[in-house]
DSSP file (Angstrom, degrees, kcal/mol; ACC not computed):
  #  RESIDUE AA STRUCTURE BP1 BP2  ACC     N-H-->O    O-->H-N    N-H-->O    O-->H-N    TCO  KAPPA ALPHA  PHI   PSI    X-CA   Y-CA   Z-CA
    1    1 A M              0   0    0      0, 0.0     2,-0.2     0, 0.0     0, 0.0   0.000 360.0 360.0 360.0 132.2    9.3    3.5   13.8
    2    2 A S        -     0   0    0      1,-0.1     2,-0.3     2,-0.0     0, 0.0  -0.551 360.0-108.3 -85.4 150.1   12.0    2.3   11.4
    3    3 A F        -     0   0    0     -2,-0.2    -1,-0.1     2,-0.0    76,-0.0  -0.600  29.3-168.4 -81.0 133.3   11.1    0.8    8.1
    4    4 A N    >   -     0   0    0     -2,-0.3     3,-2.0     1,-0.1    53,-0.1  -0.969  13.8-155.1-120.7 113.5   11.7   -2.9    7.6
    5    5 A P  T 3  S+     0   0    0      0, 0.0    52,-2.6     0, 0.0    53,-0.3   0.610  93.8  57.8 -66.1  -9.0   11.3   -4.2    4.1
    6    6 A D  T 3  S+     0   0    0     50,-0.2    49,-0.0    49,-0.2    -3,-0.0   0.343  81.4 119.2 -99.9   4.8   10.5   -7.7    5.4
    7    7 A S    <   -     0   0    0     -3,-2.0     2,-0.4     1,-0.0    50,-0.2  -0.283  54.8-141.3 -69.5 156.1    7.4   -6.5    7.4
    8    8 A V        -     0   0    0     47,-0.1    86,-3.1    48,-0.1     2,-0.3  -0.942  18.0-166.2-117.8 142.1    4.0   -7.8    6.7
    9    9 A Y  E     -A   93   0A   0     -2,-0.4     2,-0.3    45,-0.4    84,-0.2  -0.819   5.4-164.1-123.4 163.1    0.9   -5.6    6.9
   10   10 A K  E     -A   92   0A   0     82,-2.5    82,-2.7    -2,-0.3    41,-0.1  -0.946  28.1-107.3-140.8 164.7   -2.8   -6.1    7.0
   11   11 A K        -     0   0    0     -2,-0.3    80,-0.2    80,-0.2    79,-0.1  -0.831  40.3-118.8 -89.4 124.9   -5.9   -4.0    6.4
   12   12 A P    >   -     0   0    0      0, 0.0     3,-1.9     0, 0.0    -1,-0.0  -0.249  22.8-115.6 -61.7 152.4   -7.7   -3.2    9.7
   13   13 A E  T 3  S+     0   0    0      1,-0.3    -2,-0.0     3,-0.0     0, 0.0   0.754 114.0  59.5 -66.0 -22.5  -11.2   -4.5    9.9
   14   14 A D  T 3  S+     0   0    0     15,-0.0    16,-3.4     2,-0.0     2,-0.5   0.290  89.7  90.3 -91.3  15.1  -12.7   -1.0   10.0
   15   15 A V  E <   -B   29   0B   0     -3,-1.9     2,-0.4    14,-0.2    14,-0.2  -0.932  59.9-162.7-107.7 130.9  -11.1   -0.1    6.7
   16   16 A V  E     -B   28   0B   0     12,-3.1    12,-2.5    -2,-0.5     2,-0.4  -0.922   5.9-173.2-114.2 137.3  -13.1   -0.7    3.5
   17   17 A A  E     -B   27   0B   0     -2,-0.4     2,-0.4    10,-0.2    10,-0.2  -0.987   1.5-175.6-130.0 138.1  -11.3   -0.9    0.1
   18   18 A R  E     -B   26   0B   0      8,-2.4     8,-2.6    -2,-0.4     2,-0.5  -0.999  20.1-135.9-134.9 136.2  -13.2   -1.1   -3.3
   19   19 A A  E     -B   25   0B   0     -2,-0.4     6,-0.2     6,-0.2     2,-0.2  -0.773  21.7-147.2 -89.6 132.1  -11.7   -1.5   -6.7
   20   20 A N    >   -     0   0    0      4,-3.2     3,-1.9    -2,-0.5    -1,-0.0  -0.500  28.7-103.3 -91.4 167.7  -13.2    0.7   -9.4
   21   21 A Q  T 3  S+     0   0    0      1,-0.3    -1,-0.1    -2,-0.2    -2,-0.0   0.773 119.3  60.5 -63.7 -25.4  -13.6   -0.2  -13.0
   22   22 A D  T 3  S-     0   0    0      2,-0.1    -1,-0.3     1,-0.0     3,-0.1   0.401 121.0-104.3 -83.1   2.7  -10.7    2.0  -14.0
   23   23 A G  S <  S+     0   0    0     -3,-1.9    -2,-0.1     1,-0.3     2,-0.1   0.305  82.2 124.1  95.8  -9.3   -8.3    0.0  -11.8
   24   24 A T        -     0   0    0     16,-0.1    -4,-3.2    -5,-0.1     2,-0.4  -0.387  53.6-133.4 -79.3 163.0   -8.1    2.6   -9.0
   25   25 A F  E     -BC  19  39B   0     14,-2.8    14,-2.9    -6,-0.2     2,-0.5  -0.950   5.8-153.1-116.8 140.8   -9.0    1.8   -5.4
   26   26 A V  E     -BC  18  38B   0     -8,-2.6    -8,-2.4    -2,-0.4     2,-0.4  -0.961  20.6-175.4-107.7 125.8  -11.1    3.8   -3.0
   27   27 A V  E     +BC  17  37B   0     10,-3.0    10,-3.0    -2,-0.5     2,-0.3  -0.982   7.9 163.3-127.1 134.8  -10.2    3.2    0.6
   28   28 A M  E     -BC  16  36B   0    -12,-2.5   -12,-3.1    -2,-0.4     2,-0.4  -0.998  34.6-120.2-149.6 151.5  -11.9    4.6    3.7
   29   29 A K  E     -B   15   0B   0      6,-0.7     2,-1.8    -2,-0.3     5,-0.3  -0.728  29.5-124.4 -88.0 142.3  -12.2    4.1    7.4
   30   30 A M  S    S+     0   0    0    -16,-3.4     2,-0.2    -2,-0.4   -15,-0.1  -0.583  74.4 103.9 -87.5  75.1  -15.6    3.3    8.7
   31   31 A D  S >  S-     0   0    0     -2,-1.8     3,-0.6     4,-0.1    -2,-0.0  -0.647  90.0 -82.4-135.2-166.1  -15.7    6.2   11.2
   32   32 A D  T 3  S+     0   0    0     -2,-0.2    -2,-0.1     1,-0.2     0, 0.0   0.438 106.3  84.6 -85.6   2.4  -17.3    9.5   11.4
   33   33 A S  T 3  S-     0   0    0      2,-0.1    -1,-0.2    -4,-0.1     3,-0.1   0.793  73.6-154.4 -76.2 -27.4  -14.7   11.3    9.3
   34   34 A N    <   +     0   0    0     -3,-0.6     2,-0.4    -5,-0.3    -2,-0.1   0.802  43.9 144.0  54.4  30.5  -16.3   10.4    5.9
   35   35 A I        -     0   0    0     -6,-0.2    -6,-0.7     2,-0.0     2,-0.3  -0.838  27.9-173.9-100.8 133.7  -12.9   10.8    4.3
   36   36 A F  E     -C   28   0B   0     -2,-0.4     2,-0.4    -8,-0.2    -8,-0.2  -0.901  12.8-143.9-127.7 160.5  -11.8    8.5    1.6
   37   37 A F  E     -C   27   0B   0    -10,-3.0   -10,-3.0    -2,-0.3     2,-0.5  -0.959   7.4-144.9-126.4 137.8   -8.5    8.0   -0.3
   38   38 A K  E     -C   26   0B   0     -2,-0.4     2,-0.5   -12,-0.2   -12,-0.2  -0.906  12.3-164.8-106.6 129.9   -8.1    7.2   -3.9
   39   39 A I  E     +C   25   0B   0    -14,-2.9   -14,-2.8    -2,-0.5     2,-0.3  -0.960  20.1 161.8-114.0 125.2   -5.1    4.9   -4.8
   40   40 A E    >   +     0   0    0     -2,-0.5     3,-1.1   -16,-0.2     4,-0.1  -0.865  35.9  15.9-139.3 169.8   -4.1    4.8   -8.5
   41   41 A G  T >> S-     0   0    0     -2,-0.3     3,-1.5     1,-0.2     4,-0.5  -0.322 122.9 -15.3  69.8-146.6   -1.3    3.8  -10.7
   42   42 A V  H >> S+     0   0    0      1,-0.3     4,-1.5     2,-0.2     3,-0.7   0.747 127.2  73.8 -63.7 -24.8    1.6    1.6   -9.5
   43   43 A S  H <> S+     0   0    0     -3,-1.1     4,-2.8     1,-0.3    -1,-0.3   0.796  87.2  63.0 -62.4 -25.9    0.4    2.3   -5.9
   44   44 A T  H <> S+     0   0    0     -3,-1.5     4,-2.8     2,-0.2    -1,-0.3   0.895 100.9  51.0 -65.5 -37.0   -2.6    0.0   -6.6
   45   45 A L  H <X S+     0   0    0     -3,-0.7     4,-2.4    -4,-0.5    -2,-0.2   0.913 112.7  46.5 -64.1 -41.2   -0.1   -2.9   -7.1
   46   46 A V  H  X S+     0   0    0     -4,-1.5     4,-2.8     2,-0.2    -2,-0.2   0.923 112.5  49.0 -66.0 -46.0    1.5   -2.0   -3.7
   47   47 A W  H  X S+     0   0    0     -4,-2.8     4,-2.3     2,-0.2     5,-0.2   0.960 114.1  45.4 -60.4 -52.5   -1.9   -1.7   -1.9
   48   48 A K  H  X S+     0   0    0     -4,-2.8     4,-0.9     1,-0.2    -2,-0.2   0.925 114.9  49.1 -58.2 -44.7   -3.1   -5.1   -3.3
   49   49 A G  H  <>S+     0   0    0     -4,-2.4     5,-2.9    -5,-0.2     3,-0.5   0.909 110.3  49.5 -62.2 -43.6    0.2   -6.8   -2.5
   50   50 A L  H ><5S+     0   0    0     -4,-2.8     3,-1.3     1,-0.2   -41,-0.4   0.916 112.3  46.4 -64.3 -43.6    0.3   -5.4    1.0
   51   51 A I  H 3<5S+     0   0    0     -4,-2.3    -1,-0.2     1,-0.3   -40,-0.2   0.605 109.7  56.1 -79.1  -7.7   -3.3   -6.6    1.9
   52   52 A E  T 3<5S-     0   0    0     -4,-0.9    -1,-0.3    -3,-0.5    -2,-0.2   0.432 125.8-102.6 -96.5  -1.8   -2.5  -10.0    0.3
   53   53 A G  T < 5 +     0   0    0     -3,-1.3    -3,-0.2    -4,-0.3     2,-0.1   0.574  69.6 148.3  97.0   9.7    0.5  -10.3    2.7
   54   54 A Q      < -     0   0    0     -5,-2.9   -45,-0.4    -6,-0.2    -1,-0.3  -0.480  45.5-121.6 -74.9 147.5    3.4   -9.5    0.4
   55   55 A T     >  -     0   0    0     -2,-0.1     4,-2.1   -47,-0.1     5,-0.2  -0.494  20.1-115.6 -79.5 155.8    6.4   -7.8    2.0
   56   56 A P  H  > S+     0   0    0      0, 0.0     4,-2.7     0, 0.0   -50,-0.2   0.835 117.6  57.0 -61.1 -30.1    7.7   -4.5    0.7
   57   57 A K  H  > S+     0   0    0    -52,-2.6     4,-2.3     2,-0.2     5,-0.2   0.938 108.2  45.4 -65.0 -46.3   10.9   -6.2   -0.4
   58   58 A K  H  > S+     0   0    0    -53,-0.3     4,-2.0     1,-0.2    -1,-0.2   0.893 113.6  50.1 -66.3 -38.3    8.9   -8.7   -2.6
   59   59 A L  H  X S+     0   0    0     -4,-2.1     4,-2.7     2,-0.2     5,-0.3   0.917 109.6  51.2 -64.2 -44.5    6.8   -5.8   -4.0
   60   60 A S  H  X S+     0   0    0     -4,-2.7     4,-2.3     1,-0.2    -2,-0.2   0.908 110.2  49.4 -59.1 -43.0   10.0   -3.8   -4.8
   61   61 A D  H  X S+     0   0    0     -4,-2.3     4,-1.8     2,-0.2    -1,-0.2   0.915 113.5  44.6 -62.6 -43.5   11.5   -6.7   -6.6
   62   62 A S  H  X S+     0   0    0     -4,-2.0     4,-2.6     2,-0.2    -2,-0.2   0.907 115.2  47.2 -70.7 -43.2    8.5   -7.4   -8.7
   63   63 A I  H  X S+     0   0    0     -4,-2.7     4,-2.5     1,-0.2     5,-0.3   0.914 109.7  53.8 -65.1 -41.2    7.8   -3.7   -9.6
   64   64 A T  H  X>S+     0   0    0     -4,-2.3     4,-1.3    -5,-0.3     5,-0.9   0.917 113.4  42.7 -59.2 -43.3   11.4   -3.2  -10.4
   65   65 A K  H  <5S+     0   0    0     -4,-1.8    -2,-0.2     2,-0.2    -1,-0.2   0.929 116.4  47.2 -67.0 -45.6   11.4   -6.1  -12.9
   66   66 A E  H  <5S+     0   0    0     -4,-2.6    -2,-0.2     1,-0.2    -1,-0.2   0.864 125.3  28.4 -66.3 -35.8    8.0   -5.2  -14.4
   67   67 A Y  H  <5S-     0   0    0     -4,-2.5    -1,-0.2    -5,-0.2    -2,-0.2   0.450  97.4-128.4-107.0  -4.7    8.8   -1.5  -14.9
   68   68 A N  T  <5 +     0   0    0     -4,-1.3     2,-0.3    -5,-0.3    -3,-0.2   0.934  60.0 137.6  51.2  54.9   12.5   -1.6  -15.4
   69   69 A V      < -     0   0    0     -5,-0.9    -1,-0.2    -6,-0.2     2,-0.1  -0.781  61.7 -75.0-123.0 167.7   13.2    1.1  -12.8
   70   70 A S     >  -     0   0    0     -2,-0.3     4,-2.4     1,-0.1     5,-0.2  -0.390  28.9-141.3 -70.5 136.0   15.8    1.5  -10.0
   71   71 A I  H  > S+     0   0    0      1,-0.2     4,-2.7     2,-0.2     5,-0.2   0.866 103.3  56.6 -64.7 -33.9   15.3   -0.7   -7.0
   72   72 A D  H  > S+     0   0    0      2,-0.2     4,-2.3     1,-0.2    -1,-0.2   0.936 109.7  44.7 -63.5 -45.3   16.4    2.2   -4.7
   73   73 A Q  H  > S+     0   0    0      2,-0.2     4,-2.5     1,-0.2    -2,-0.2   0.914 114.6  47.8 -66.0 -44.8   13.7    4.5   -6.2
   74   74 A V  H  X S+     0   0    0     -4,-2.4     4,-2.8     2,-0.2     5,-0.2   0.924 112.2  48.9 -62.8 -46.3   11.0    1.9   -5.9
   75   75 A T  H  X S+     0   0    0     -4,-2.7     4,-2.6    -5,-0.2    -2,-0.2   0.931 112.6  48.8 -60.2 -44.7   12.0    0.9   -2.3
   76   76 A K  H  X S+     0   0    0     -4,-2.3     4,-2.4    -5,-0.2    -2,-0.2   0.936 112.5  47.8 -60.3 -46.2   11.9    4.6   -1.4
   77   77 A D  H  X S+     0   0    0     -4,-2.5     4,-2.4     1,-0.2    -2,-0.2   0.909 113.4  47.3 -63.3 -42.1    8.5    5.2   -3.0
   78   78 A I  H  X S+     0   0    0     -4,-2.8     4,-2.8     2,-0.2     5,-0.2   0.892 110.2  52.4 -66.3 -39.0    7.0    2.1   -1.3
   79   79 A E  H  X S+     0   0    0     -4,-2.6     4,-2.1    -5,-0.2    -2,-0.2   0.925 111.7  46.6 -62.4 -43.3    8.5    3.1    2.1
   80   80 A E  H  X S+     0   0    0     -4,-2.4     4,-2.1     2,-0.2    -2,-0.2   0.910 113.3  49.5 -64.6 -40.7    6.8    6.6    1.7
   81   81 A F  H  X S+     0   0    0     -4,-2.4     4,-2.4     2,-0.2    -2,-0.2   0.929 111.1  48.2 -63.8 -45.5    3.5    5.1    0.6
   82   82 A I  H  X S+     0   0    0     -4,-2.8     4,-2.9     1,-0.2     5,-0.2   0.891 108.4  55.9 -60.6 -40.9    3.5    2.7    3.5
   83   83 A G  H  X S+     0   0    0     -4,-2.1     4,-2.4    -5,-0.2    -1,-0.2   0.907 108.9  46.4 -57.6 -44.2    4.3    5.6    5.8
   84   84 A K  H  X S+     0   0    0     -4,-2.1     4,-1.8     2,-0.2    -2,-0.2   0.917 111.8  50.6 -65.3 -42.6    1.2    7.5    4.6
   85   85 A L  H  <>S+     0   0    0     -4,-2.4     5,-2.8     1,-0.2     6,-0.7   0.922 113.0  46.1 -61.9 -43.8   -1.0    4.4    4.9
   86   86 A L  H ><5S+     0   0    0     -4,-2.9     3,-1.5     1,-0.2    -1,-0.2   0.903 109.3  55.1 -65.0 -40.7    0.2    3.8    8.5
   87   87 A E  H 3<5S+     0   0    0     -4,-2.4    -1,-0.2     1,-0.3    -2,-0.2   0.854 112.4  42.6 -55.4 -39.3   -0.2    7.5    9.3
   88   88 A K  T 3<5S-     0   0    0     -4,-1.8    -1,-0.3    -5,-0.1    -2,-0.2   0.276 113.1-119.5 -94.9  10.4   -3.8    7.3    8.2
   89   89 A D  T < 5S+     0   0    0     -3,-1.5    -3,-0.2    -5,-0.1    -2,-0.1   0.818  74.6 130.5  55.9  34.6   -4.4    3.9    9.9
   90   90 A L  S   <S+     0   0    0     -5,-2.8     2,-0.3    -6,-0.2    -4,-0.2   0.626  73.7  23.4 -92.8 -15.0   -5.3    2.3    6.6
   91   91 A I        -     0   0    0     -6,-0.7     2,-0.3   -80,-0.2   -80,-0.2  -0.947  69.6-152.6-138.4 162.5   -2.9   -0.6    7.2
   92   92 A Q  E     -A   10   0A   0    -82,-2.7   -82,-2.5    -2,-0.3     2,-0.3  -0.987  25.0-112.2-134.7 144.6   -1.4   -2.2   10.4
   93   93 A K  E      A    9   0A   0     -2,-0.3   -84,-0.3   -84,-0.2   -86,-0.0  -0.586 360.0 360.0 -71.3 136.6    1.9   -4.0   10.8
   94   94 A V              0   0    0    -86,-3.1   -85,-0.1    -2,-0.3    -1,-0.1   0.446 360.0 360.0 -81.0 360.0    1.3   -7.7   11.6
């Protein structure tokens, strides 16, 4: 599947996400695996944005402005992060 920066994603109903006091997110599928994933740092901004319906393009633009980093690097990092989330079925393309 090719990456589209204008795609919209959602959290599947069988995925639970909880914000911790330190700002990290714990995300897990409600299945028999008992595996959870910890999302921290700038990735929490991407996670929150994605489940709120923001596109990767919009997230790249806002993170680039806020952190004064290269748009190419941010876009690449977001694409890789989304790929991992999709691979683990933690998000779905709408």
